[in-house]
N, C-alpha and C positions, 0 to 999 in steps of 0.2 A: 459844533461845525459839519459833524460827520451824519446829523440825523437824517438830511435827506438822500444820504448817499449809502446808507445800511444795505440796501438792497446789493448795491457792488461789493460791500465787504461780505455779506453772506454769499455771492456768488462766486467769489474769487475764493473763497474758502472751500467752496465745494469742487471746483474745479481742481484745485490743487491738492484736496484729498483724494480725487478720482485718479491723479496721475500717480500721487505717492503709493497708492494701493495698487494701481497698474505694474508699478515697476515692482513692488513686493511680488505680485504673482507671475511676473516673467522670471524674477529672480529665484522662485521657489524651485525650478528645474534644477538649480545649481546646488541648491539647501538639500534637495532630495535626490542627489548623485549616488547615494549609496554610500559614501565615506563620509564620516563625521566632519571631514575637512572642509567639505562643502558648505555646512552651516555656521562652521565658528570661522574661517577663515577664507570664503567664497573660493576653495578649492584651488588655492593660490593661482589666482587669474587676473588678477587687477595689471593694468596697464599704468604708464605713467602718467597720463593726465588724470584719469579717475583718480588713481592713488594720490597725487598730488592734492587734488582737490578733497577728497575726504579727510586728509590730514590737516588742510588749511581751513576747512569747513567746521572740523570738529575744534581745530584750537581757537580759532575766533568765532565764538558762538553768544549763549547769553550775556557772558561776561563781557563780550566785546560789544553788543549792542546795546545792553541795558546797564549791566554792571559797571563797565569801564566809563562809560559817559557820566555814572552817578560819581563815582569816585573822582573824576575830573570837576564835576560841578563843585564836590565837598571841599577838594584839596587843591585844584588849579591846575596848573600847566605841568606838573611833574608826573602826572598820570598819562599825558601824550607821549612823552618821553618813553615812560615805563611800558606802554603799550606798544611803540614802535619795536622796542628791544626783541619783542616775541617773532618776529618775522624772520632776523638772522639767526635767529636760536633754531628755529625749526629748521632752516636750512643746513647749519650745522649738523644737527642731530640725522638729517637724511644723508647728507654727505659721508659722515665720519662712523654713524654707527647701525643704520638700518642695512646695509649689505650683509656685515657680520652677523644679524641678528637673523634674517633671512636665510642664510647659509647654514647656520648653526642649529636653528629650528628645524630645517627639512632634515638635516644630516642626522639629528636625534629624535626625529619623528614626532615633534610636539606642536601644537594648534593653540596654545593659552601659556600666560606666562608663569602662573602657578605649576603648570606643567614642565615649562621650562627649567626653572628655578630647582624644581625636585630632581630631574633627570640630570641637571649638571652637578647636583651636590650629594644626592642620596643614592643608595642602594637597599636593596631588600625593602625592611618595614619603613625604613628612612624617607624613600620615595612617597610614600601613602602620608607618613606624616608633615614634610614639607608641603606636600600638594595642598593637604587639609588646611593646613596653619595658613598658608599665603592667600588661599581661596576666603578663606573667612576675613582676615584683614582686607581683602579687595573689597569684599562684598558689603562689610559695614562701612568703610570710609567712601567707597563710590557711591551708596546709598545717600551718604550725606550732600554730595556734590550732586546726584541725579535731583534730590530735594530740591536743591537751589536753581536749577535748571527748570523744574516744573511751574515754582512759582514763578520765574522770569517769562515763561511763556503765557502762564495763567493771567500774570497782571496786564501784560499788553493784548493778549485776546480778548478778556473783559472790556477792555476800554474800547478796543475795534470793534467788536460785535453786540456791545452795550448788553451784556450780561455779567453775573457776578463771576467772583474769582472762583469759585468751586465748580460751577457751570464750566466756565472757559478751561480751567486744567483739566478737568476730565475729556471734555471733546477732545483738546489739544493730544493729551496723552493716551486716548484711544487710539486714534489713528498710529501713531507712533507705534504701539504695541503690535497693531494689527500688521503691516509691512513690515516691521522687524521679525514677527514670528512667522511671518510667512517665507522670506527670503533669507534669512541669517545676514550675515556678514555682505552677503553681495547684493542686497536690497539697501541696505544702510549704506554702502559706498556709492551705489547709483543713486540714491536719492539724495545724498551729500553734494552729488555733482552737480545737480538740478539747484540744489540749494546755493551751493558757492557761486553759480552763476547770478543767481539773485540777490545775494549778498553784495557781490561786485557792483550790479547795478545800484542797489539801495547806498552805498558808499559813495560811489561816484555822484549822485542826483543829490545827497545831503551835502557834501562838500561844495558842489555847485552852486548848491542854493544860499550858503553862507558866504561863500565867496562873491556872489552875484549881490548882496546884501551890505557887506561890510569887509574890507580889507582885513590881512593879518593884524597890521598897525593899527587900525582901528578897534578890532577886538582887544589886542592888548592895552591899548589906551582906557578903555571902558572897564577893562577887570583891574586894571590897577587904581583907577579912580573908586571901586568898590574895596578892594584890600590890596594893597601891593604884593602882600605874600602868594597871591594867586598866580604871578608871573615871575615874582625873584623869589623863590621860597628859600627859607634859611634851613629846611629840613628834606628829607623824601617823603613827607607825609606818612601814610601809613605803612611805608619801605622800609623806615628807619630815621634814625636822629640825625645823621649827617645827610649833607648833599650828595655824597657820593655813594648813600647807600642803593640808591634808585639803579645803579649798573650791576647789583648782584642777581638784579632780573635776568640779564643775559645767561649768568651760570645756572640760575635757577630753573629758566625755560629751556634750555639746553638741555639739561637732565631730565626734565618734565617731559619734553617731547621725545626723547630717547626711551625712557624706563618706564611711562604709566603705561599700565595694560592695554588701553584701548588703543593707545598709539602703536604699541609695540605689537598687536595682534594685526595692524595695518602694513607693518613692515614684513610679516609673517608672509602678507597675503598676497606680496608681489608676485609676477611670473619671473622665472628663472632667468630670463634674459633680459628683463627690465635693466637698465642703468640708471643708478641713482642720481648721477648727474643730470639727466634729462629731467627726473624727477623735479630736482633741486631748480631746475631753470625754469619749470613752470611754477613752483612754489613761491618764489622770491617777488615776482611781480604782484601775485596774490597777496601776498602779505603786506607789500609797500602800502597798497590799496585800502586795505582793511584797517591798517594801523590809524587812519586818519580820522575813523567815526568818533574816538573819544571828544574831538575838538565840540561836538554837539553837547556836551558838558557845560564848558567853557562860554558856549554861544548863549546858551539857556541862562547861565548865571549872570551875564551882563544883560542879557534883553528881556528877561521874567524876573528871577529872585524868588525869594522868600518859599521856596517848596520845602515842606515838613519832612519830605522823603526823598532825600536825594536819586534813588533808583527811579523816580517819576520824571529824569529831566528829559530822557528818548521821548515818553509816552507824550509829554507835554510838548516836545518840540514838534512832533508829528501832527497834532491837533492844532497846533499855533501857527507855524510857519509854512505848511505846504497845503496846496488845494486839496480838497478832499478825495478826488479821483488820484492825484499822485500820492496822496499819503495813504490810500488804502493799498496801491501796489507796494508801497515801501514797507508798510506794515507787514505786509505777506512776506518780502523779502526778510525782515526782521525775524519774523517767526521760524521762516526756514533755518536762520541761522541759529536760533535757540533748538529747536527740534534736531539738527545736525548733531549736536552734541548728547542731546538726552538718547537719541536711537544709540548712540555709541557706548555710552555708558549703559544702557539698559541691557544691550546686547552682551556686553562684557560681564557684567553682573551677573546674569542669566548662565552665561558660559561657564563662570565660575561655580555656580552651583548645579548645575547640570550636568556637567563634564568632569571639572575639577573634584569637587566633593564625591560624586557618585563614583568616579575610579578611587577616590581615597579610601571610602567607607564601604565600597564592594569590589575589592581589587580581583576577586576570583569569579566574579559574576559576569554572565557575557549575555549583552542585550543584543537583537537584531536592530538591523539599519533602522527600521521604520520605527521601533519603540524608542530608540536613541533620539529619532527626530523629534519625536513626538513629547520626549522628556526635555528636549530642548525648548521647543516652543511653548511647551506647558511653563517652564520657568520664566520665560519672558511674560507671559500673562500675570502670572502671581506677583512677580516683582514690580510690575509695573501698577498694579493695583497697590500693591504695599508703599510703594515711593509715593503714590497718589495720596494715600492715606494719611502718612507722615507729614507730608506738605500741608494739608487740611488742617493738622493739629500743632504744627510747630509755631513756636513763638515768633515775634518778629525778628529779624537779621538783615544784615547787608550783604547784598547778592555774592559781591566778590568775596568779602570776608569769609563766608561759607564754603564758596568755592575753592580756595585756598587752604582752608581748614580740612578738606576732604581731598584733594590731590596733591597737597603739600605734604602732608603726612603721610600719604601713600607713598610719595616719591622718597620720603627718607627710609619707608620700610622697606624698599625693594630696589633701592639704588646699590646697595652691595652685591646682592646675589643676581642680578641681571647687568650692571654697569662695570662695576669694580671687576667682578668675575671675568671679563674680557681679558683683563691684563694680569690677574693672579687670582686662581681659582681656589677658594678654601674649600672645607668640608659642610657636612650637615649640621654639625654643631655652630659653625661659623654663620651659616645662613640662617639659623634659629635666632642666634643672639642677635644679629644685626637687623633681623626684621621687626623684634619685639622693642630694641633698644630706641630704634629708628621712629616707631610709634610713639613711644613714649616720651621721646624728647621732643618732637615736633608737636605732638598733639600739646603738651604740658605747656609748651613756651606760647603757642598760640591761644590758648585756652584761657590761662591764670598769669602771664606776665604782661608786660608793656613793650615786649620787643618787636620789633617791625614783622610784617607781615612775610617778608622774605628771610629774616632771620632765623625765625622757628624753622622752617623746612630746611634750611642750610646748615644749621647747627644739627638738625636730626641727621643729614646726610653725613656730616662729619662724625659724629658719633656713632653711628651706624657701620660706617666702614671701618673706625679703630676696632670696634667689637667685633666685627666680621674676621679681620686679618688676625688679632690677638687671639681671639676663642679657636679659630681653625688651628694657628700656629702651636696652641697650647696642648690640641687633642688631635693632633695627628696620629700619635700612637693608639688612639681611641678608635677613631673613625676617619682612614685616609681621605684623600680625595679620592674620587671617583675616575678611574683612568680613562680619558678621552670622553668623559662625560655620559658612558652609555651606563644606565641602569635598568635594573630589572625590578618586578615585584614580589618576587621568590624571598624565601628567608635564606638564600644562599649569602655565601661568605662575601664581604665588601673587598672588591678589586682591590690590588697592591695601589699605592699612589704614586703618581708621577713625579717624584720629589725632584724640585728643583725646575721644574718645566713651566715656562708661560702655558697658561691656560685659554691659548688662542684657537683651540679646536683642530 
């Protein structure tokens, strides 16, 4: 269907690449401001609309436009409910956690989540140890997620441009690497805002087409005729064995939005005068519209069926049910959705390497502002190429599952030292124990058990929290809590503990 319109696809791609790279060039002045926070957190300059847009674009991404419709195709309407719960979760995280993290990070002078964990829990050499270990965990687990995002954008781009997967993925990730290394988080946030507008347009057009073709009642009747379980499930599909298991997504996604490093760095990047309730007011309607996209999976199951790969539901929809010109524009918008998360993950992973590992491994070495900027930019390029190579040689996988393996396990690893520490702050031993136990528990359950997709990460969160409190409490006599969360990198003695005081900063 797209053969006679291939010129339009390539033209749209070229135009979009020019816009994205242009924004990267404009954002370079913030990245090159002489302060490393310019590259890492946009110089703490994000306003409410851009902040809300980059949060929601990052949250609803490749999994939202390709992975989630694929799950809906495979498991039915339970995925539509599950996807809808992400919007309220993001709003809760913005309202009840973003303000604290922004203020706390600014007070202790940190720009990344590993740096935040280290300064809140360590002193002396412990700062370096915690920053290095948390950075390594972030790099390993987010690379897993980045691989899934590159595959998602590569699959759709290959069909759209009529090229093979390798060429498509290389082309798409190349432009992401270029504008991200030029402008850092400012470029990521600005391009995300453009992408979010495209994603909203795509969602409205897609839902309009489906409702113009059939009613919700008619779609339900068609699905029931194929398999009653598609609309009347007896369990929560991949999310758990009971019908109610799907609601664990609300807890999971709230913690996900609050704790994951690429979301946390956005909270740190808001201007100090931005009111989080205003950000939430922008984010809420965005979440409602984007939550409707998984209906595509149900529609394709009813009207097409027979797909060997459920992740093909969205590409099949685009080539089967939309006019080529409309399909070209919507495909571009969906590619934007995938890139919005790919650029966020790439920026976070590269920051963990170029900033956190650099500080942890070379604590006494001083780099010039220009050298630091080039280290940050070089890390983006190297890790972008590494993720592309990993994707090309990875075995087949379901996009949504791989995304949860990476982000869900990272959530379990960081929930205690980032989120639980708001209410009760432990010490370095507790932070280290929670990161290791959370990683092993969540990763082990997702890889080697039949537990639902939410059960593994949430069980990891619970185990990590228990380890954080128990180990911290039992080792306060060895390494007390860092008073007021202010740590240094010297070999000086650890400050006295703030015994019995809640760690609210």
